[in-house]
All heavy atoms as TSV, in Angstrom:
chain	resi	resn	atom	element	x	y	z
A	1	MET	N	N	114.837	-44.999	-123.251
A	1	MET	CA	C	114.856	-46.182	-124.124
A	1	MET	C	C	114.430	-45.803	-125.525
A	1	MET	O	O	113.558	-45.003	-125.752
A	1	MET	CB	C	113.770	-47.270	-123.630
A	1	MET	CG	C	113.677	-48.443	-124.524
A	1	MET	SD	S	112.709	-49.855	-124.030
A	1	MET	CE	C	111.302	-49.299	-123.161
A	2	VAL	N	N	115.100	-46.453	-126.486
A	2	VAL	CA	C	114.844	-46.295	-127.922
A	2	VAL	C	C	114.529	-47.677	-128.404
A	2	VAL	O	O	115.290	-48.628	-128.245
A	2	VAL	CB	C	116.021	-45.700	-128.686
A	2	VAL	CG1	C	115.758	-45.624	-130.192
A	2	VAL	CG2	C	116.415	-44.339	-128.132
A	3	GLU	N	N	113.357	-47.803	-129.123
A	3	GLU	CA	C	112.911	-49.070	-129.691
A	3	GLU	C	C	113.005	-49.123	-131.186
A	3	GLU	O	O	112.686	-48.089	-131.821
A	3	GLU	CB	C	111.456	-49.444	-129.256
A	3	GLU	CG	C	111.305	-49.766	-127.798
A	3	GLU	CD	C	109.948	-50.184	-127.478
A	3	GLU	OE1	O	109.047	-50.130	-128.355
A	3	GLU	OE2	O	109.762	-50.620	-126.384
A	4	PHE	N	N	113.461	-50.261	-131.739
A	4	PHE	CA	C	113.431	-50.471	-133.133
A	4	PHE	C	C	112.544	-51.738	-133.350
A	4	PHE	O	O	112.928	-52.781	-132.864
A	4	PHE	CB	C	114.838	-50.799	-133.632
A	4	PHE	CG	C	115.787	-49.611	-133.415
A	4	PHE	CD1	C	116.597	-49.614	-132.255
A	4	PHE	CD2	C	115.931	-48.650	-134.320
A	4	PHE	CE1	C	117.427	-48.593	-131.986
A	4	PHE	CE2	C	116.793	-47.590	-134.023
A	4	PHE	CZ	C	117.536	-47.529	-132.851
A	5	ALA	N	N	111.381	-51.570	-133.942
A	5	ALA	CA	C	110.473	-52.620	-133.941
A	5	ALA	C	C	110.028	-52.988	-135.407
A	5	ALA	O	O	110.164	-52.164	-136.256
A	5	ALA	CB	C	109.204	-52.286	-133.126
A	6	THR	N	N	109.393	-54.080	-135.573
A	6	THR	CA	C	108.811	-54.461	-136.829
A	6	THR	C	C	107.583	-53.595	-137.120
A	6	THR	O	O	107.092	-52.899	-136.242
A	6	THR	CB	C	108.388	-55.958	-136.871
A	6	THR	OG1	O	107.431	-56.207	-135.842
A	6	THR	CG2	C	109.607	-56.878	-136.654
A	7	LEU	N	N	107.034	-53.612	-138.340
A	7	LEU	CA	C	105.896	-52.820	-138.584
A	7	LEU	C	C	104.660	-53.152	-137.743
A	7	LEU	O	O	103.882	-52.276	-137.455
A	7	LEU	CB	C	105.534	-52.901	-140.065
A	7	LEU	CG	C	106.560	-52.322	-141.053
A	7	LEU	CD1	C	106.073	-52.543	-142.532
A	7	LEU	CD2	C	106.688	-50.830	-140.838
A	8	SER	N	N	104.535	-54.400	-137.354
A	8	SER	CA	C	103.431	-54.774	-136.490
A	8	SER	C	C	103.664	-54.514	-135.061
A	8	SER	O	O	102.796	-54.674	-134.183
A	8	SER	CB	C	103.148	-56.255	-136.693
A	8	SER	OG	O	104.368	-57.023	-136.305
A	9	LEU	N	N	104.863	-53.989	-134.728
A	9	LEU	CA	C	105.334	-53.649	-133.368
A	9	LEU	C	C	105.285	-54.830	-132.378
A	9	LEU	O	O	105.324	-54.564	-131.136
A	9	LEU	CB	C	104.441	-52.511	-132.821
A	9	LEU	CG	C	104.395	-51.244	-133.632
A	9	LEU	CD1	C	103.427	-50.215	-133.011
A	9	LEU	CD2	C	105.752	-50.596	-133.750
A	10	ASN	N	N	105.331	-56.003	-132.889
A	10	ASN	CA	C	105.276	-57.188	-131.994
A	10	ASN	C	C	106.604	-57.761	-131.541
A	10	ASN	O	O	106.697	-58.670	-130.800
A	10	ASN	CB	C	104.325	-58.226	-132.448
A	10	ASN	CG	C	104.794	-58.858	-133.753
A	10	ASN	OD1	O	105.735	-58.377	-134.361
A	10	ASN	ND2	N	104.133	-59.892	-134.257
A	11	ARG	N	N	107.664	-57.245	-132.149
A	11	ARG	CA	C	109.005	-57.711	-131.778
A	11	ARG	C	C	110.060	-56.668	-132.282
A	11	ARG	O	O	109.799	-55.899	-133.182
A	11	ARG	CB	C	109.318	-59.066	-132.354
A	11	ARG	CG	C	109.296	-59.095	-133.844
A	11	ARG	CD	C	109.335	-60.438	-134.389
A	11	ARG	NE	N	108.944	-60.412	-135.777
A	11	ARG	CZ	C	109.304	-61.143	-136.706
A	11	ARG	NH1	N	110.273	-62.072	-136.496
A	11	ARG	NH2	N	108.938	-61.020	-138.011
A	12	GLY	N	N	111.193	-56.758	-131.669
A	12	GLY	CA	C	112.233	-55.767	-132.043
A	12	GLY	C	C	113.343	-55.760	-131.066
A	12	GLY	O	O	113.527	-56.653	-130.302
A	13	TYR	N	N	114.065	-54.666	-131.157
A	13	TYR	CA	C	115.203	-54.421	-130.242
A	13	TYR	C	C	115.067	-53.110	-129.533
A	13	TYR	O	O	114.405	-52.212	-129.993
A	13	TYR	CB	C	116.513	-54.336	-131.058
A	13	TYR	CG	C	116.818	-55.607	-131.815
A	13	TYR	CD1	C	116.501	-55.692	-133.198
A	13	TYR	CD2	C	117.281	-56.721	-131.122
A	13	TYR	CE1	C	116.791	-56.909	-133.870
A	13	TYR	CE2	C	117.507	-57.942	-131.864
A	13	TYR	CZ	C	117.309	-57.933	-133.210
A	13	TYR	OH	O	117.488	-59.108	-133.901
A	14	ALA	N	N	115.645	-52.966	-128.335
A	14	ALA	CA	C	115.578	-51.759	-127.564
A	14	ALA	C	C	116.912	-51.433	-126.945
A	14	ALA	O	O	117.693	-52.385	-126.569
A	14	ALA	CB	C	114.585	-51.897	-126.491
A	15	TYR	N	N	117.292	-50.206	-127.034
A	15	TYR	CA	C	118.504	-49.688	-126.340
A	15	TYR	C	C	118.034	-48.983	-125.117
A	15	TYR	O	O	117.382	-47.930	-125.219
A	15	TYR	CB	C	119.236	-48.725	-127.295
A	15	TYR	CG	C	120.556	-48.278	-126.710
A	15	TYR	CD1	C	121.704	-48.991	-126.892
A	15	TYR	CD2	C	120.602	-47.071	-126.057
A	15	TYR	CE1	C	122.945	-48.591	-126.362
A	15	TYR	CE2	C	121.832	-46.654	-125.433
A	15	TYR	CZ	C	122.981	-47.367	-125.698
A	15	TYR	OH	O	124.129	-46.948	-125.195
A	16	VAL	N	N	118.395	-49.483	-123.957
A	16	VAL	CA	C	117.961	-48.920	-122.636
A	16	VAL	C	C	119.253	-48.398	-121.918
A	16	VAL	O	O	120.125	-49.166	-121.629
A	16	VAL	CB	C	117.275	-49.981	-121.737
A	16	VAL	CG1	C	116.917	-49.410	-120.440
A	16	VAL	CG2	C	116.185	-50.665	-122.524
A	17	SER	N	N	119.279	-47.011	-121.773
A	17	SER	CA	C	120.453	-46.435	-121.150
A	17	SER	C	C	120.291	-46.265	-119.669
A	17	SER	O	O	121.243	-46.067	-118.971
A	17	SER	CB	C	120.746	-45.118	-121.762
A	17	SER	OG	O	119.717	-44.191	-121.528
A	18	GLY	N	N	119.086	-46.491	-119.149
A	18	GLY	CA	C	118.878	-46.393	-117.668
A	18	GLY	C	C	118.890	-47.711	-117.009
A	18	GLY	O	O	119.118	-48.752	-117.711
A	19	ALA	N	N	118.702	-47.749	-115.779
A	19	ALA	CA	C	118.734	-49.020	-114.997
A	19	ALA	C	C	117.468	-49.838	-115.368
A	19	ALA	O	O	116.384	-49.272	-115.524
A	19	ALA	CB	C	118.648	-48.774	-113.524
A	20	ILE	N	N	117.623	-51.069	-115.634
A	20	ILE	CA	C	116.479	-51.983	-115.964
A	20	ILE	C	C	115.710	-52.267	-114.733
A	20	ILE	O	O	116.256	-52.685	-113.681
A	20	ILE	CB	C	116.975	-53.307	-116.587
A	20	ILE	CG1	C	117.620	-53.006	-117.950
A	20	ILE	CG2	C	115.816	-54.294	-116.827
A	20	ILE	CD1	C	116.697	-52.369	-119.002
A	21	GLY	N	N	114.457	-52.008	-114.801
A	21	GLY	CA	C	113.616	-52.251	-113.609
A	21	GLY	C	C	112.182	-52.689	-114.097
A	21	GLY	O	O	111.986	-52.939	-115.268
A	22	GLU	N	N	111.248	-52.753	-113.208
A	22	GLU	CA	C	109.984	-53.159	-113.492
A	22	GLU	C	C	109.302	-52.163	-114.474
A	22	GLU	O	O	109.507	-50.950	-114.304
A	22	GLU	CB	C	109.093	-53.249	-112.274
A	22	GLU	CG	C	109.382	-54.471	-111.478
A	22	GLU	CD	C	108.457	-54.605	-110.291
A	22	GLU	OE1	O	107.285	-54.240	-110.414
A	22	GLU	OE2	O	108.967	-55.170	-109.205
A	23	GLY	N	N	108.553	-52.585	-115.493
A	23	GLY	CA	C	107.855	-51.725	-116.337
A	23	GLY	C	C	108.531	-51.446	-117.735
A	23	GLY	O	O	107.925	-50.894	-118.544
A	24	TRP	N	N	109.789	-51.799	-117.862
A	24	TRP	CA	C	110.451	-51.487	-119.131
A	24	TRP	C	C	109.833	-52.266	-120.263
A	24	TRP	O	O	109.594	-51.844	-121.333
A	24	TRP	CB	C	111.944	-51.821	-119.113
A	24	TRP	CG	C	112.773	-50.758	-118.375
A	24	TRP	CD1	C	113.243	-50.803	-117.144
A	24	TRP	CD2	C	113.101	-49.458	-118.922
A	24	TRP	NE1	N	113.974	-49.660	-116.839
A	24	TRP	CE2	C	113.885	-48.802	-117.877
A	24	TRP	CE3	C	112.878	-48.796	-120.106
A	24	TRP	CZ2	C	114.402	-47.522	-118.007
A	24	TRP	CZ3	C	113.396	-47.497	-120.244
A	24	TRP	CH2	C	114.187	-46.955	-119.206
A	25	PHE	N	N	109.548	-53.577	-119.989
A	25	PHE	CA	C	108.991	-54.447	-121.001
A	25	PHE	C	C	107.640	-55.085	-120.424
A	25	PHE	O	O	107.585	-56.300	-120.383
A	25	PHE	CB	C	109.949	-55.612	-121.370
A	25	PHE	CG	C	111.263	-54.990	-121.946
A	25	PHE	CD1	C	112.433	-54.915	-121.215
A	25	PHE	CD2	C	111.269	-54.457	-123.296
A	25	PHE	CE1	C	113.583	-54.372	-121.664
A	25	PHE	CE2	C	112.473	-53.991	-123.751
A	25	PHE	CZ	C	113.636	-53.929	-123.029
A	26	SER	N	N	106.790	-54.253	-120.034
A	26	SER	CA	C	105.518	-54.670	-119.378
A	26	SER	C	C	104.732	-55.609	-120.294
A	26	SER	O	O	104.441	-55.201	-121.437
A	26	SER	CB	C	104.745	-53.446	-118.996
A	26	SER	OG	O	103.561	-53.793	-118.366
A	27	ASP	N	N	104.336	-56.687	-119.813
A	27	ASP	CA	C	103.531	-57.717	-120.580
A	27	ASP	C	C	104.196	-58.140	-121.859
A	27	ASP	O	O	103.577	-58.383	-122.903
A	27	ASP	CB	C	102.114	-57.236	-120.788
A	27	ASP	CG	C	101.369	-57.154	-119.499
A	27	ASP	OD1	O	101.653	-57.926	-118.583
A	27	ASP	OD2	O	100.440	-56.328	-119.414
A	28	GLU	N	N	105.550	-58.216	-121.906
A	28	GLU	CA	C	106.276	-58.645	-123.096
A	28	GLU	C	C	107.287	-59.704	-122.603
A	28	GLU	O	O	107.642	-59.792	-121.446
A	28	GLU	CB	C	107.024	-57.467	-123.688
A	28	GLU	CG	C	106.104	-56.476	-124.344
A	28	GLU	CD	C	106.846	-55.304	-124.941
A	28	GLU	OE1	O	107.915	-54.852	-124.427
A	28	GLU	OE2	O	106.475	-54.854	-126.016
A	29	CYS	N	N	107.808	-60.407	-123.624
A	29	CYS	CA	C	108.906	-61.335	-123.453
A	29	CYS	C	C	110.180	-60.542	-123.756
A	29	CYS	O	O	110.163	-59.766	-124.829
A	29	CYS	CB	C	108.811	-62.487	-124.339
A	29	CYS	SG	S	107.302	-63.506	-123.964
A	30	ALA	N	N	111.173	-60.585	-122.937
A	30	ALA	CA	C	112.445	-59.800	-123.150
A	30	ALA	C	C	113.603	-60.728	-122.896
A	30	ALA	O	O	113.623	-61.619	-122.167
A	30	ALA	CB	C	112.417	-58.604	-122.269
A	31	ARG	N	N	114.700	-60.228	-123.631
A	31	ARG	CA	C	115.947	-61.038	-123.546
A	31	ARG	C	C	117.136	-60.019	-123.617
A	31	ARG	O	O	117.200	-59.194	-124.593
A	31	ARG	CB	C	116.037	-61.954	-124.674
A	31	ARG	CG	C	117.413	-62.762	-124.767
A	31	ARG	CD	C	117.373	-63.648	-125.880
A	31	ARG	NE	N	118.671	-64.412	-125.958
A	31	ARG	CZ	C	118.902	-65.390	-126.751
A	31	ARG	NH1	N	118.010	-65.756	-127.679
A	31	ARG	NH2	N	120.050	-66.031	-126.708
A	32	HIS	N	N	118.013	-60.052	-122.582
A	32	HIS	CA	C	119.132	-59.163	-122.619
A	32	HIS	C	C	120.184	-59.698	-123.702
A	32	HIS	O	O	120.461	-60.893	-123.744
A	32	HIS	CB	C	119.868	-59.112	-121.267
A	32	HIS	CG	C	121.018	-58.220	-121.221
A	32	HIS	ND1	N	122.315	-58.691	-121.050
A	32	HIS	CD2	C	121.130	-56.878	-121.418
A	32	HIS	CE1	C	123.136	-57.642	-121.087
A	32	HIS	NE2	N	122.405	-56.519	-121.321
A	33	LEU	N	N	120.691	-58.816	-124.552
A	33	LEU	CA	C	121.635	-59.209	-125.576
A	33	LEU	C	C	123.062	-58.945	-125.103
A	33	LEU	O	O	123.841	-59.858	-124.836
A	33	LEU	CB	C	121.317	-58.510	-126.882
A	33	LEU	CG	C	119.922	-58.874	-127.475
A	33	LEU	CD1	C	119.643	-58.010	-128.707
A	33	LEU	CD2	C	119.841	-60.353	-127.829
A	34	THR	N	N	123.377	-57.639	-125.110
A	34	THR	CA	C	124.716	-57.233	-124.602
A	34	THR	C	C	124.655	-55.732	-124.276
A	34	THR	O	O	123.877	-55.004	-124.882
A	34	THR	CB	C	125.766	-57.520	-125.722
A	34	THR	OG1	O	127.060	-57.183	-125.196
A	34	THR	CG2	C	125.538	-56.785	-126.934
A	35	GLY	N	N	125.454	-55.367	-123.285
A	35	GLY	CA	C	125.434	-53.999	-122.917
A	35	GLY	C	C	124.077	-53.387	-122.633
A	35	GLY	O	O	123.346	-53.925	-121.785
A	36	HIS	N	N	123.694	-52.389	-123.361
A	36	HIS	CA	C	122.394	-51.718	-123.178
A	36	HIS	C	C	121.297	-52.304	-124.059
A	36	HIS	O	O	120.159	-51.832	-124.128
A	36	HIS	CB	C	122.471	-50.283	-123.443
A	36	HIS	CG	C	123.390	-49.520	-122.505
A	36	HIS	ND1	N	122.949	-49.304	-121.176
A	36	HIS	CD2	C	124.621	-49.018	-122.561
A	36	HIS	CE1	C	123.930	-48.616	-120.535
A	36	HIS	NE2	N	125.021	-48.425	-121.409
A	37	TRP	N	N	121.647	-53.323	-124.910
A	37	TRP	CA	C	120.740	-53.875	-125.923
A	37	TRP	C	C	119.865	-55.043	-125.422
A	37	TRP	O	O	120.367	-55.901	-124.750
A	37	TRP	CB	C	121.570	-54.303	-127.204
A	37	TRP	CG	C	122.035	-53.178	-127.911
A	37	TRP	CD1	C	123.245	-52.591	-127.879
A	37	TRP	CD2	C	121.308	-52.390	-128.844
A	37	TRP	NE1	N	123.338	-51.570	-128.727
A	37	TRP	CE2	C	122.199	-51.391	-129.330
A	37	TRP	CE3	C	120.008	-52.373	-129.361
A	37	TRP	CZ2	C	121.814	-50.432	-130.357
A	37	TRP	CZ3	C	119.666	-51.467	-130.303
A	37	TRP	CH2	C	120.545	-50.493	-130.739
A	38	TRP	N	N	118.568	-54.927	-125.776
A	38	TRP	CA	C	117.544	-55.950	-125.372
A	38	TRP	C	C	116.798	-56.286	-126.604
A	38	TRP	O	O	116.606	-55.440	-127.534
A	38	TRP	CB	C	116.652	-55.391	-124.308
A	38	TRP	CG	C	117.270	-55.245	-122.993
A	38	TRP	CD1	C	118.167	-54.347	-122.613
A	38	TRP	CD2	C	117.122	-56.082	-121.836
A	38	TRP	NE1	N	118.548	-54.476	-121.298
A	38	TRP	CE2	C	117.913	-55.561	-120.830
A	38	TRP	CE3	C	116.385	-57.262	-121.641
A	38	TRP	CZ2	C	117.954	-56.163	-119.563
A	38	TRP	CZ3	C	116.425	-57.851	-120.356
A	38	TRP	CH2	C	117.297	-57.285	-119.331
A	39	ALA	N	N	116.332	-57.577	-126.631
A	39	ALA	CA	C	115.338	-57.982	-127.695
A	39	ALA	C	C	113.978	-58.129	-126.980
A	39	ALA	O	O	114.012	-58.574	-125.805
A	39	ALA	CB	C	115.779	-59.219	-128.328
A	40	PHE	N	N	112.924	-57.862	-127.639
A	40	PHE	CA	C	111.620	-58.010	-127.035
A	40	PHE	C	C	110.617	-58.676	-128.045
A	40	PHE	O	O	110.788	-58.500	-129.237
A	40	PHE	CB	C	111.048	-56.686	-126.517
A	40	PHE	CG	C	110.730	-55.716	-127.520
A	40	PHE	CD1	C	109.451	-55.625	-128.164
A	40	PHE	CD2	C	111.677	-54.796	-127.970
A	40	PHE	CE1	C	109.204	-54.677	-129.087
A	40	PHE	CE2	C	111.427	-53.827	-128.918
A	40	PHE	CZ	C	110.133	-53.799	-129.538
A	41	ALA	N	N	109.617	-59.357	-127.567
A	41	ALA	CA	C	108.521	-59.905	-128.378
A	41	ALA	C	C	107.229	-59.784	-127.545
A	41	ALA	O	O	107.179	-60.280	-126.478
A	41	ALA	CB	C	108.898	-61.390	-128.619
A	42	SER	N	N	106.306	-59.115	-128.161
A	42	SER	CA	C	104.979	-59.058	-127.519
A	42	SER	C	C	104.133	-60.205	-128.007
A	42	SER	O	O	103.938	-60.496	-129.131
A	42	SER	CB	C	104.311	-57.712	-128.048
A	42	SER	OG	O	105.049	-56.616	-127.619
A	43	ASP	N	N	103.678	-60.938	-126.949
A	43	ASP	CA	C	102.729	-62.088	-127.293
A	43	ASP	C	C	101.724	-62.152	-126.178
A	43	ASP	O	O	102.035	-62.427	-125.007
A	43	ASP	CB	C	103.593	-63.400	-127.258
A	43	ASP	CG	C	102.824	-64.570	-127.578
A	43	ASP	OD1	O	101.576	-64.473	-127.738
A	43	ASP	OD2	O	103.407	-65.671	-127.715
A	44	GLN	N	N	100.465	-61.864	-126.526
A	44	GLN	CA	C	99.407	-61.840	-125.551
A	44	GLN	C	C	99.176	-63.214	-124.894
A	44	GLN	O	O	98.673	-63.340	-123.873
A	44	GLN	CB	C	98.095	-61.426	-126.216
A	44	GLN	CG	C	98.118	-60.043	-126.758
A	44	GLN	CD	C	98.437	-59.008	-125.740
A	44	GLN	OE1	O	97.952	-59.097	-124.619
A	44	GLN	NE2	N	99.278	-58.096	-126.029
A	45	GLN	N	N	99.708	-64.338	-125.546
A	45	GLN	CA	C	99.505	-65.690	-124.968
A	45	GLN	C	C	100.740	-66.099	-124.189
A	45	GLN	O	O	100.759	-67.277	-123.669
A	45	GLN	CB	C	99.261	-66.718	-126.184
A	45	GLN	CG	C	97.975	-66.442	-126.889
A	45	GLN	CD	C	96.767	-66.557	-126.020
A	45	GLN	OE1	O	96.688	-67.420	-125.247
A	45	GLN	NE2	N	95.881	-65.599	-126.128
A	46	ALA	N	N	101.758	-65.301	-124.048
A	46	ALA	CA	C	103.000	-65.676	-123.359
A	46	ALA	C	C	102.749	-66.237	-121.942
A	46	ALA	O	O	103.446	-67.202	-121.622
A	46	ALA	CB	C	104.010	-64.532	-123.402
A	47	PRO	N	N	101.891	-65.665	-121.188
A	47	PRO	CA	C	101.729	-66.225	-119.815
A	47	PRO	C	C	101.227	-67.658	-119.810
A	47	PRO	O	O	101.469	-68.447	-118.914
A	47	PRO	CB	C	100.651	-65.315	-119.153
A	47	PRO	CG	C	100.744	-63.981	-119.905
A	47	PRO	CD	C	101.098	-64.377	-121.313
A	48	VAL	N	N	100.508	-68.057	-120.897
A	48	VAL	CA	C	99.995	-69.407	-121.045
A	48	VAL	C	C	100.937	-70.337	-121.879
A	48	VAL	O	O	101.216	-71.471	-121.404
A	48	VAL	CB	C	98.577	-69.313	-121.694
A	48	VAL	CG1	C	98.058	-70.739	-121.911
A	48	VAL	CG2	C	97.586	-68.503	-120.922
A	49	THR	N	N	101.376	-69.842	-123.045
A	49	THR	CA	C	102.155	-70.696	-123.859
A	49	THR	C	C	103.659	-70.559	-123.730
A	49	THR	O	O	104.444	-71.371	-124.174
A	49	THR	CB	C	101.844	-70.386	-125.342
A	49	THR	OG1	O	102.148	-68.976	-125.604
A	49	THR	CG2	C	100.317	-70.579	-125.627
A	50	GLY	N	N	104.099	-69.545	-123.044
A	50	GLY	CA	C	105.552	-69.292	-122.768
A	50	GLY	C	C	106.114	-68.383	-123.865
A	50	GLY	O	O	105.480	-68.102	-124.816
A	51	CYS	N	N	107.268	-67.929	-123.535
A	51	CYS	CA	C	108.012	-67.023	-124.436
A	51	CYS	C	C	108.863	-67.839	-125.357
A	51	CYS	O	O	109.213	-68.963	-125.123
A	51	CYS	CB	C	108.915	-66.079	-123.594
A	51	CYS	SG	S	107.914	-64.938	-122.625
A	52	PRO	N	N	109.397	-67.149	-126.459
A	52	PRO	CA	C	110.372	-67.823	-127.302
A	52	PRO	C	C	111.588	-68.230	-126.486
A	52	PRO	O	O	111.896	-67.629	-125.397
A	52	PRO	CB	C	110.745	-66.790	-128.309
A	52	PRO	CG	C	109.580	-65.778	-128.336
A	52	PRO	CD	C	109.093	-65.796	-126.906
A	53	PHE	N	N	112.320	-69.237	-126.965
A	53	PHE	CA	C	113.576	-69.721	-126.201
A	53	PHE	C	C	114.520	-68.560	-125.938
A	53	PHE	O	O	114.871	-67.763	-126.739
A	53	PHE	CB	C	114.287	-70.788	-127.130
A	53	PHE	CG	C	115.423	-71.373	-126.424
A	53	PHE	CD1	C	115.315	-72.306	-125.426
A	53	PHE	CD2	C	116.719	-70.981	-126.845
A	53	PHE	CE1	C	116.394	-72.805	-124.805
A	53	PHE	CE2	C	117.800	-71.547	-126.148
A	53	PHE	CZ	C	117.668	-72.480	-125.183
A	54	GLY	N	N	114.844	-68.513	-124.711
A	54	GLY	CA	C	115.833	-67.502	-124.203
A	54	GLY	C	C	115.198	-66.210	-123.672
A	54	GLY	O	O	115.907	-65.359	-123.190
A	55	TYR	N	N	113.884	-66.045	-123.859
A	55	TYR	CA	C	113.234	-64.867	-123.423
A	55	TYR	C	C	112.502	-65.116	-122.161
A	55	TYR	O	O	112.009	-66.245	-121.908
A	55	TYR	CB	C	112.104	-64.430	-124.516
A	55	TYR	CG	C	112.788	-63.810	-125.742
A	55	TYR	CD1	C	113.463	-64.582	-126.667
A	55	TYR	CD2	C	112.592	-62.508	-126.039
A	55	TYR	CE1	C	113.987	-64.094	-127.840
A	55	TYR	CE2	C	113.145	-61.877	-127.229
A	55	TYR	CZ	C	113.812	-62.696	-128.083
A	55	TYR	OH	O	114.351	-62.209	-129.261
A	56	LEU	N	N	112.288	-64.132	-121.324
A	56	LEU	CA	C	111.557	-64.249	-120.062
A	56	LEU	C	C	110.273	-63.255	-120.122
A	56	LEU	O	O	110.453	-62.170	-120.564
A	56	LEU	CB	C	112.401	-63.891	-118.887
A	56	LEU	CG	C	113.612	-64.827	-118.619
A	56	LEU	CD1	C	114.480	-64.295	-117.451
A	56	LEU	CD2	C	113.086	-66.277	-118.298
A	57	PHE	N	N	109.197	-63.771	-119.602
A	57	PHE	CA	C	108.036	-62.962	-119.594
A	57	PHE	C	C	108.156	-61.888	-118.474
A	57	PHE	O	O	108.547	-62.204	-117.370
A	57	PHE	CB	C	106.746	-63.785	-119.343
A	57	PHE	CG	C	105.497	-62.966	-119.374
A	57	PHE	CD1	C	104.995	-62.487	-120.554
A	57	PHE	CD2	C	104.878	-62.655	-118.204
A	57	PHE	CE1	C	103.954	-61.726	-120.652
A	57	PHE	CE2	C	103.680	-61.916	-118.201
A	57	PHE	CZ	C	103.204	-61.363	-119.383
A	58	GLN	N	N	107.881	-60.628	-118.810
A	58	GLN	CA	C	107.904	-59.543	-117.931
A	58	GLN	C	C	106.422	-59.080	-117.542
A	58	GLN	O	O	105.908	-58.374	-118.415
A	58	GLN	CB	C	108.767	-58.358	-118.451
A	58	GLN	CG	C	110.098	-58.730	-119.039
A	58	GLN	CD	C	111.009	-59.184	-117.948
A	58	GLN	OE1	O	111.150	-58.559	-116.901
A	58	GLN	NE2	N	111.733	-60.237	-118.237
A	59	PRO	N	N	105.934	-59.471	-116.481
A	59	PRO	CA	C	104.539	-59.127	-116.201
A	59	PRO	C	C	104.337	-57.572	-115.980
A	59	PRO	O	O	105.240	-56.941	-115.561
A	59	PRO	CB	C	104.228	-59.926	-114.892
A	59	PRO	CG	C	105.497	-60.155	-114.247
A	59	PRO	CD	C	106.508	-60.274	-115.380
A	60	GLY	N	N	103.184	-57.178	-116.334
A	60	GLY	CA	C	102.834	-55.777	-116.083
A	60	GLY	C	C	102.601	-55.514	-114.634
A	60	GLY	O	O	102.341	-56.345	-113.862
A	61	GLY	N	N	102.595	-54.206	-114.333
A	61	GLY	CA	C	102.427	-53.806	-112.965
A	61	GLY	C	C	101.056	-53.398	-112.595
A	61	GLY	O	O	100.036	-53.441	-112.594
């Protein structure tokens, strides 16, 4: 996986060339874009407040 993130590292894009499974976006909100591209957003309050529209929370293991 290669990530392109904002300076605060709380959101960005990731190119994942392997199979998507548990742990790729641990404790983050993630959204599949197209092909190998994903968008992610880290939000410590996501389990309580929810993720941005179109993103799903990926719990840690």
